[in-house]
RODO-2510 file (C-alpha; in nm, 4 decimals, decimal comma):
residues 377
     n   res          X          Y          Z
     1     m     0,0000     0,0000     0,0000
     2     n     0,1590     0,3266    -0,1175
     3     i     0,0584     0,6376     0,0766
     4     l     0,1773     0,9813    -0,0294
     5     v     0,1859     1,2452     0,2484
     6     a     0,1961     1,6027     0,1149
     7     p     0,0752     1,8683     0,3619
     8     d     0,1213     2,2410     0,4053
     9     k     0,2236     2,3825     0,7433
    10     f    -0,0140     2,4295     1,0358
    11     r     0,0572     2,7975     1,0927
    12     g     0,1618     2,8735     1,4488
    13     s     0,2143     2,5116     1,5507
    14     l     0,3816     2,2797     1,2987
    15     e     0,6004     2,3357     0,9940
    16     a     0,5154     2,1242     0,6910
    17     i     0,7995     1,8801     0,7602
    18     d     0,6663     1,8263     1,1136
    19     v     0,3143     1,7688     0,9807
    20     c     0,4638     1,5027     0,7520
    21     r     0,6246     1,3289     1,0479
    22     a     0,3041     1,3366     1,2536
    23     i     0,0934     1,1989     0,9676
    24     e     0,3507     0,9293     0,8932
    25     a     0,3504     0,8251     1,2591
    26     g    -0,0274     0,7916     1,2538
    27     i    -0,0208     0,5896     0,9314
    28     l     0,2365     0,3408     1,0596
    29     l     0,0499     0,3049     1,3887
    30     a    -0,2609     0,2050     1,1953
    31     y    -0,0940     0,0119     0,9135
    32     p     0,2725    -0,0765     0,9806
    33     a     0,3208    -0,2325     0,6372
    34     a     0,2389     0,0907     0,4518
    35     n     0,4976     0,2355     0,2133
    36     v     0,4957     0,6051     0,3061
    37     t     0,6440     0,8870     0,0970
    38     t     0,6492     1,2363     0,2478
    39     i     0,6723     1,5655     0,0593
    40     p     0,6238     1,8872     0,2601
    41     l     0,4464     2,1496     0,0510
    42     a     0,3701     2,5209     0,0531
    43     d     0,1366     2,7525    -0,1373
    44     g     0,4051     2,9897    -0,2606
    45     g     0,4129     3,2043     0,0511
    46     e     0,6427     3,2039     0,3493
    47     g     0,8627     2,8964     0,3700
    48     t     0,8272     2,7962     0,0053
    49     a     1,1932     2,8567    -0,0799
    50     q     1,3052     2,6431     0,2128
    51     i     1,0802     2,3551     0,1109
    52     l     1,1861     2,3687    -0,2550
    53     t     1,5512     2,3835    -0,1546
    54     r     1,5102     2,0745     0,0614
    55     q     1,3293     1,8876    -0,2159
    56     a     1,6107     1,9784    -0,4567
    57     r     1,8671     1,8546    -0,2020
    58     g     2,0144     2,1979    -0,2069
    59     k     2,1830     2,4311     0,0359
    60     t     2,1229     2,7688     0,1938
    61     i     2,3252     3,0671     0,0731
    62     r     2,3730     3,3605     0,3113
    63     i     2,4987     3,6992     0,1922
    64     e     2,5082     4,0622     0,3038
    65     v     2,2386     4,2745     0,1402
    66     s     2,0467     4,5958     0,2009
    67     d     1,7267     4,5814     0,4013
    68     p     1,4234     4,7904     0,2906
    69     l     1,5818     5,1054     0,4390
    70     g     1,9296     5,0416     0,3015
    71     r     2,0884     4,8974     0,6149
    72     s     2,3207     4,6004     0,5872
    73     i     2,1706     4,2661     0,6924
    74     t     2,2375     3,8982     0,6289
    75     a     1,9740     3,7388     0,4060
    76     s     1,9488     3,3885     0,2663
    77     y     1,8139     3,1998    -0,0322
    78     g     1,8220     2,8411    -0,1529
    79     l     2,0379     2,6835    -0,4214
    80     s     1,9475     2,3454    -0,5695
    81     g     2,1822     2,0525    -0,5335
    82     d     2,2874     2,0736    -0,8982
    83     g     2,3480     2,4467    -0,8684
    84     q     2,1078     2,5255    -1,1520
    85     t     1,8115     2,6755    -0,9632
    86     a     1,7879     2,9501    -0,7013
    87     y     1,4886     2,9735    -0,4681
    88     i     1,4499     3,3318    -0,3464
    89     e     1,1915     3,4974    -0,1219
    90     m     1,1943     3,8736    -0,1538
    91     a     1,0837     3,9012     0,2087
    92     a     1,4287     3,7801     0,3146
    93     a     1,5746     4,1119     0,2018
    94     s     1,2791     4,3459     0,1484
    95     g     1,0160     4,2121     0,3864
    96     l     0,7836     4,3960     0,6201
    97     a     0,9014     4,1792     0,9109
    98     l     1,2448     4,3440     0,8860
    99     l     1,1047     4,6794     1,0012
   100     s     0,9572     4,7968     1,3277
   101     q     0,6108     4,9513     1,3242
   102     e     0,7657     5,2983     1,3470
   103     e     0,9996     5,2358     1,0526
   104     r     0,7291     5,1418     0,8036
   105     n     0,7132     5,4009     0,5255
   106     p     0,6715     5,2829     0,1641
   107     l     0,7914     5,6185     0,0322
   108     l     1,1364     5,5387     0,1710
   109     t     1,1654     5,1616     0,1315
   110     s     1,3287     4,9807    -0,1591
   111     t     1,3561     4,6332    -0,3115
   112     y     1,7296     4,6840    -0,3743
   113     g     1,8202     4,3927    -0,1447
   114     t     1,6027     4,1576    -0,3495
   115     g     1,7999     4,2565    -0,6569
   116     q     2,1219     4,1789    -0,4683
   117     l     1,9966     3,8269    -0,3952
   118     i     1,9173     3,7777    -0,7637
   119     k     2,2589     3,9108    -0,8654
   120     d     2,4345     3,6732    -0,6272
   121     a     2,2413     3,3822    -0,7795
   122     l     2,3522     3,4952    -1,1257
   123     d     2,7120     3,5096    -1,0005
   124     r     2,6794     3,1432    -0,9048
   125     g     2,5745     3,0482    -1,2575
   126     v     2,2094     2,9498    -1,2050
   127     q     1,9899     2,8849    -1,5067
   128     q     1,6577     2,9272    -1,3285
   129     i     1,5253     3,1465    -1,0486
   130     i     1,2038     3,0897    -0,8546
   131     l     1,1121     3,4183    -0,6846
   132     g     0,8446     3,4486    -0,4158
   133     i     0,7182     3,8034    -0,3708
   134     g     0,4976     3,7890    -0,0631
   135     g     0,5373     3,9915     0,2573
   136     s     0,6962     4,3050     0,1141
   137     a     0,7682     4,6292     0,2991
   138     t     0,7915     4,8167    -0,0303
   139     t     0,5929     5,0026    -0,2931
   140     d     0,8604     5,0931    -0,5458
   141     g     0,7404     4,9080    -0,8565
   142     g     1,0573     4,7010    -0,8472
   143     m     1,2845     5,0026    -0,9025
   144     g     1,5225     4,9014    -0,6240
   145     m     1,5547     4,5466    -0,7517
   146     a     1,6170     4,6802    -1,1016
   147     e     1,8843     4,9230    -0,9850
   148     a     2,0776     4,6406    -0,8159
   149     l     2,0798     4,4676    -1,1538
   150     g     2,2124     4,7645    -1,3517
   151     y     1,9061     4,9706    -1,4425
   152     h     1,9053     5,3446    -1,3694
   153     f     1,6181     5,5901    -1,3367
   154     y     1,6262     5,9592    -1,4301
   155     d     1,3948     6,2563    -1,3858
   156     k     1,3015     6,5127    -1,6523
   157     n     1,6242     6,7040    -1,5814
   158     n     1,8294     6,3882    -1,6419
   159     v     1,9187     6,3607    -1,2735
   160     q     1,9494     6,0039    -1,1472
   161     l     1,6823     5,9162    -0,8926
   162     p     1,7164     5,7027    -0,5798
   163     a     1,5290     5,3780    -0,6371
   164     k     1,2512     5,3935    -0,3777
   165     g     0,8811     5,4592    -0,3550
   166     e     0,8846     5,8374    -0,3432
   167     s     1,0826     5,8562    -0,6683
   168     m     0,8316     5,6777    -0,8910
   169     h     0,6309     5,9873    -0,9793
   170     e     0,9472     6,1642    -1,1007
   171     v     1,0734     5,8956    -1,3376
   172     a     1,1043     6,0280    -1,6910
   173     r     1,3570     5,7836    -1,8353
   174     i     1,4772     5,4287    -1,7668
   175     d     1,8341     5,3534    -1,8729
   176     e     1,9073     4,9850    -1,9320
   177     t     2,2503     5,0189    -2,0940
   178     e     2,4179     4,8739    -1,7824
   179     k     2,1576     4,6037    -1,7270
   180     d     2,3033     4,2697    -1,6208
   181     r     2,2877     4,0835    -1,9527
   182     r     2,2891     3,7478    -1,7774
   183     l     1,9205     3,8099    -1,7126
   184     n     1,8587     3,7387    -2,0811
   185     a     1,9802     3,3809    -2,0410
   186     v     1,8012     3,2907    -1,7184
   187     s     1,4458     3,1638    -1,6721
   188     i     1,2730     3,3534    -1,3907
   189     t     0,9369     3,2491    -1,2492
   190     v     0,7540     3,4647    -0,9982
   191     a     0,5270     3,3051    -0,7389
   192     c     0,2296     3,5386    -0,7165
   193     d    -0,1045     3,4566    -0,5580
   194     v    -0,2829     3,7922    -0,5836
   195     t    -0,4511     3,9391    -0,8900
   196     n    -0,4380     4,3123    -0,8159
   197     p    -0,3505     4,5519    -1,0995
   198     l    -0,0568     4,7881    -1,0595
   199     y    -0,2488     5,1065    -0,9761
   200     g    -0,6001     5,2349    -0,9222
   201     p    -0,8571     5,1585    -0,6495
   202     n    -0,7568     4,7907    -0,6403
   203     g    -0,3884     4,8499    -0,7040
   204     a    -0,0764     4,8092    -0,4946
   205     a    -0,0901     5,1438    -0,3130
   206     h    -0,4579     5,1508    -0,2198
   207     i    -0,4916     4,7870    -0,1153
   208     y    -0,1559     4,7160     0,0463
   209     g    -0,0026     5,0571     0,1164
   210     p    -0,1698     5,1159     0,4538
   211     q    -0,0336     4,7945     0,6052
   212     k     0,3134     4,9120     0,5028
   213     g     0,2732     5,2417     0,6858
   214     a     0,1141     5,4639     0,4219
   215     d    -0,1362     5,7281     0,5283
   216     p    -0,4050     5,8464     0,2791
   217     q    -0,1781     6,1177     0,1357
   218     m     0,1050     5,8681     0,0859
   219     v    -0,1323     5,6246    -0,0810
   220     e    -0,2288     5,8836    -0,3418
   221     l     0,1346     5,9801    -0,4039
   222     l     0,2357     5,6165    -0,4421
   223     d    -0,0571     5,5419    -0,6714
   224     d     0,0343     5,8376    -0,8945
   225     g     0,3939     5,7146    -0,8894
   226     l     0,2993     5,3636    -0,9962
   227     k     0,0918     5,5057    -1,2808
   228     n     0,3808     5,7241    -1,3966
   229     l     0,6315     5,4397    -1,3712
   230     s     0,3947     5,2244    -1,5726
   231     e     0,3721     5,4813    -1,8507
   232     i     0,7498     5,5165    -1,8763
   233     a     0,8194     5,1430    -1,8466
   234     s     0,5509     5,0592    -2,1028
   235     k     0,7231     5,2840    -2,3563
   236     t     1,0692     5,1538    -2,2654
   237     f     0,9858     4,7825    -2,2827
   238     k     0,7081     4,8074    -2,5425
   239     k     0,4556     4,6339    -2,3216
   240     d     0,1880     4,7617    -2,0848
   241     i     0,1295     4,5102    -1,8088
   242     s    -0,0284     4,7457    -1,5540
   243     n    -0,3523     4,5442    -1,5617
   244     h    -0,1808     4,2072    -1,5719
   245     p    -0,3139     3,9937    -1,2820
   246     g    -0,0645     4,0304    -0,9984
   247     a     0,1096     4,3410    -1,1371
   248     g     0,0294     4,5119    -0,8066
   249     a     0,1740     4,2326    -0,5926
   250     a     0,4480     4,3307    -0,3463
   251     g     0,4062     4,7020    -0,4067
   252     g     0,4305     4,6678    -0,7831
   253     l     0,7223     4,4246    -0,7777
   254     g     0,4949     4,1912    -0,9728
   255     a     0,4985     4,4379    -1,2618
   256     g     0,8666     4,5140    -1,2089
   257     c     0,9594     4,1483    -1,2496
   258     l     0,7773     4,1311    -1,5823
   259     w     0,9448     4,4498    -1,7063
   260     f     1,2959     4,4337    -1,5666
   261     l     1,3500     4,0565    -1,5474
   262     n     1,1264     3,9437    -1,8335
   263     a     0,9855     3,6965    -1,5819
   264     v     0,6702     3,4883    -1,6022
   265     s     0,4173     3,4783    -1,3213
   266     k     0,2503     3,1658    -1,1817
   267     d     0,0454     3,0889    -0,8753
   268     g     0,2514     2,9466    -0,5914
   269     v     0,0797     2,6088    -0,5772
   270     s     0,1516     2,5437    -0,9454
   271     i     0,5187     2,6224    -0,8946
   272     v     0,5515     2,3949    -0,5926
   273     v     0,3658     2,1124    -0,7660
   274     e     0,5905     2,1503    -1,0698
   275     q     0,9168     2,1680    -0,8740
   276     t     0,8377     1,8692    -0,6492
   277     h     0,7078     1,6518    -0,9384
   278     i     0,4181     1,5583    -0,7152
   279     a     0,1790     1,4931    -1,0029
   280     e     0,3905     1,1942    -1,1088
   281     r     0,4047     1,0655    -0,7508
   282     i     0,0250     1,0804    -0,7164
   283     k    -0,0125     0,8357    -1,0056
   284     d     0,1692     0,5676    -0,8023
   285     a    -0,0223     0,6275    -0,4771
   286     d    -0,3138     0,4320    -0,3344
   287     l    -0,3976     0,7169    -0,0994
   288     v    -0,2843     1,0786    -0,0670
   289     i    -0,3020     1,2560     0,2690
   290     t    -0,2630     1,6325     0,2884
   291     g    -0,3517     1,9018     0,5345
   292     e    -0,3155     2,2541     0,6638
   293     g    -0,4120     2,4529     0,9688
   294     k    -0,7480     2,5716     0,8394
   295     v    -0,9569     2,4379     0,5534
   296     d    -1,2163     2,6939     0,4445
   297     e    -1,3550     2,8489     0,1271
   298     q    -1,0221     3,0221     0,0623
   299     t    -0,8591     2,6784     0,0576
   300     l    -1,0871     2,5788    -0,2268
   301     a    -0,9795     2,8838    -0,4282
   302     g    -0,6336     2,7494    -0,5060
   303     k    -0,4235     2,6549    -0,2049
   304     v    -0,2318     2,3300    -0,1574
   305     v    -0,5364     2,1173    -0,0745
   306     k    -0,7303     2,2233    -0,3854
   307     g    -0,4262     2,1760    -0,6074
   308     l    -0,3805     1,8198    -0,4850
   309     a    -0,7522     1,7475    -0,5099
   310     d    -0,7458     1,8313    -0,8790
   311     f    -0,4521     1,5967    -0,9486
   312     c    -0,6051     1,3197    -0,7375
   313     s    -0,9371     1,3473    -0,9206
   314     i    -0,7658     1,3171    -1,2582
   315     n    -0,5835     1,0021    -1,1438
   316     q    -0,8770     0,8624    -0,9423
   317     v    -0,6691     0,8472    -0,6255
   318     p    -0,8533     0,9122    -0,2969
   319     l    -0,7476     1,2265    -0,1101
   320     a    -0,7736     1,2645     0,2674
   321     v    -0,7375     1,5999     0,4428
   322     v    -0,6276     1,6434     0,8043
   323     c    -0,6685     1,9962     0,9386
   324     g    -0,6881     2,2013     1,2537
   325     t    -1,0149     2,3727     1,1677
   326     l    -1,2629     2,2386     0,9116
   327     q    -1,4903     2,5150     0,7869
   328     i    -1,6408     2,3735     0,4693
   329     t    -1,9602     2,1754     0,4296
   330     p    -1,9825     1,8071     0,3318
   331     e    -2,1127     1,9208    -0,0058
   332     q    -1,8050     2,1403    -0,0559
   333     v    -1,5794     1,8526     0,0480
   334     r    -1,7424     1,6292    -0,2115
   335     d    -1,7456     1,8907    -0,4881
   336     a    -1,3766     1,9702    -0,4301
   337     g    -1,2817     1,6082    -0,4972
   338     i    -1,1838     1,5329    -0,1372
   339     t    -1,2581     1,1790    -0,0176
   340     y    -1,2113     1,2331     0,3564
   341     a    -1,1769     1,5505     0,5614
   342     v    -1,1253     1,5517     0,9364
   343     s    -1,0369     1,8056     1,2027
   344     v    -0,7691     1,7020     1,4490
   345     l    -0,9612     1,8620     1,7378
   346     n    -1,1046     1,5622     1,9196
   347     r    -1,2183     1,7433     2,2333
   348     p    -1,2870     2,0990     2,3516
   349     m    -0,9611     2,2964     2,3865
   350     d    -0,8325     2,6497     2,3469
   351     l    -0,5938     2,7605     2,0746
   352     n    -0,2838     2,7471     2,2931
   353     q    -0,3509     2,3880     2,3937
   354     a    -0,4304     2,2862     2,0360
   355     q    -0,1018     2,4336     1,9127
   356     a     0,0972     2,2748     2,1942
   357     d    -0,0553     1,9303     2,1282
   358     a    -0,0592     1,9634     1,7480
   359     f     0,1795     1,6770     1,6710
   360     e    -0,0140     1,4224     1,8770
   361     l    -0,3486     1,5514     1,7524
   362     v    -0,2412     1,5140     1,3885
   363     k    -0,0986     1,1695     1,4559
   364     d    -0,4146     1,0502     1,6325
   365     a    -0,6494     1,1898     1,3654
   366     t    -0,4426     1,0213     1,0931
   367     f    -0,4514     0,6889     1,2788
   368     h    -0,8326     0,6900     1,2851
   369     l    -0,8550     0,8105     0,9251
   370     v    -0,6285     0,5347     0,7944
   371     r    -0,8111     0,2680     0,9957
   372     l    -1,1365     0,3915     0,8425
   373     f    -0,9858     0,3914     0,4935
   374     f    -0,8691     0,0299     0,5161
   375     s    -1,1911    -0,0892     0,6779
   376     n    -1,3800     0,0378     0,3711
   377     r    -1,1605    -0,1393     0,1168
***
């Protein structure tokens, strides 16, 4: 009996690798002869680079870069075992978590450090870069990242501008003569799970600016800046992607990646599924068990569970879901292609207790689920 275990993390209690171990323990308690394969997954957000690096039997690279305010910090990214692929999360260098509440100001922050991570990967000879762009502290349209890779920005008086949010509305010319030409030979895929346009009421500044420290006046200035940058970049690169789904991700870095890196954008689940070759592994499984902290309607819109459900349905392999909180109806479970769905909460308990006991709760729930599965065969 081949059982594939492929869960996301249980946020606040267990990382995906720990969920794998708990599920595997429950399986072997119920059915010791099972052949268990574990693959920790992610939806493209926090932790994705670490998981992909582990799956590629890679290593972690640590280098000195600039944080969102230009201060020197140590940031890391993953490099695959064959040295061909870099797994980068922009939050490692340009993330909101790197700033205190008082320091948050998207007029002053920059994605320059993200560009430094990309440049270091190019220095190491990679052929492919997977770039996650969640959790940003920035709204600079990717100007900082671009500057680190050789682009320069000038105002109407031909004065070079600092690459940060407040400069976007002054950009009159983009100079790419010193662009790092190695970008032309590298495949870059951006993990992006939002669909916001670059500017406007649903754009980067209005939707995400306030959480990065922008007051209403700053939001308007940033929105005008993103619109101006879009006009100049569209002329420079001969393509207008301001309404491309995800252009407004990470303060416009989504658009910046398409312009400055000639990247392609994919949802995070698709990237993880592709990089871990999980679709092929599902074909050989008799049962797939996945899970995450909360399964709700958002889960069914494209997270790990829904992605696996689609592959399992195609291959007619039953899918079981173990979760902390189950907030979908039986009808939604059925319609999503899920065979079993169970919450690990087997008695009344508060959040702190549930998080503290998460490993045992997942193990116990899996034990009962597997026993039920084999009793029905």
